C-alpha positions as CSV (number, residue, x, y, z in Angstrom):
1,X,0.0,0.0,0.0
2,X,1.3,3.4,-0.8
3,X,2.5,5.5,2.1
4,X,3.8,9.1,3.0
5,X,6.3,10.3,5.6
6,X,5.3,13.2,7.7
7,X,7.6,14.8,10.1
8,X,6.2,16.1,13.5
9,X,7.8,18.0,16.5
10,X,8.4,16.0,19.6
11,X,5.4,17.7,21.1
12,X,3.1,17.2,18.2
13,X,4.0,13.4,18.1
14,X,3.4,13.3,22.0
15,X,-0.1,14.7,21.3
16,X,-0.8,12.4,18.6
17,X,0.4,9.4,20.7
18,X,-1.8,10.5,23.6
19,X,-4.9,10.9,21.5
20,X,-4.3,7.6,19.8
21,X,-4.0,5.9,23.3
22,X,-7.2,7.6,24.5
23,X,-9.1,6.3,21.4
24,X,-7.7,2.9,21.7
25,X,-6.3,2.9,18.1
26,X,-2.8,2.7,16.5
27,X,-1.1,6.1,15.8
28,X,-1.2,5.3,12.0
29,X,-4.9,4.7,12.2
30,X,-5.4,8.0,13.9
31,X,-3.3,10.0,11.6
32,X,-4.8,8.3,8.6
33,X,-8.4,9.2,9.8
34,X,-7.5,12.7,10.8
35,X,-6.0,13.4,7.3
36,X,-9.0,11.7,5.4
37,X,-11.6,13.3,7.5
38,X,-10.0,16.8,7.0
39,X,-9.8,16.4,3.3
40,X,-13.3,15.0,2.9
41,X,-14.6,18.0,5.0
42,X,-12.7,20.5,3.0
43,X,-14.0,19.0,-0.4
44,X,-17.6,19.1,0.9
45,X,-17.3,22.7,2.1
46,X,-15.8,23.6,-1.4
47,X,-18.8,21.9,-3.2
48,X,-21.3,23.6,-1.0
49,X,-19.8,27.1,-1.5
50,X,-19.4,26.5,-5.3
51,X,-23.1,25.4,-5.5
52,X,-24.2,28.4,-3.3
53,X,-22.4,30.8,-5.7
54,X,-24.0,29.1,-8.7
55,X,-27.4,29.3,-7.0
56,X,-26.9,33.0,-6.0
57,X,-26.0,34.0,-9.7
58,X,-29.2,32.4,-10.8
59,X,-31.2,34.6,-8.6
60,X,-29.0,37.7,-9.2
61,X,-31.1,39.3,-12.0
62,X,-34.4,38.7,-10.0
63,X,-32.9,40.3,-7.0
64,X,-31.6,43.2,-8.7
65,X,-35.1,43.9,-10.3
66,X,-36.7,43.4,-7.0
67,X,-34.1,45.6,-5.1
68,X,-32.8,48.4,-7.2
69,X,-29.4,49.8,-6.5
70,X,-30.7,52.4,-3.9
71,X,-32.7,50.0,-2.1
72,X,-30.1,47.4,-1.2
């Protein structure tokens, strides 16, 4: 399985070890889950924002008609 190497400070690694121990998982599993959850969350947020912007532009003309420049 492909892998990556990530460097941590001693303090960061100590925190990861403590968290892994509290959760009862291996540090590799914890690091994997943290990274993948972060990526998934960011990508979902990006898709949401892109969708919201698209929807806003669909209503832009209607909004500008309903609320002329001086009434916004």
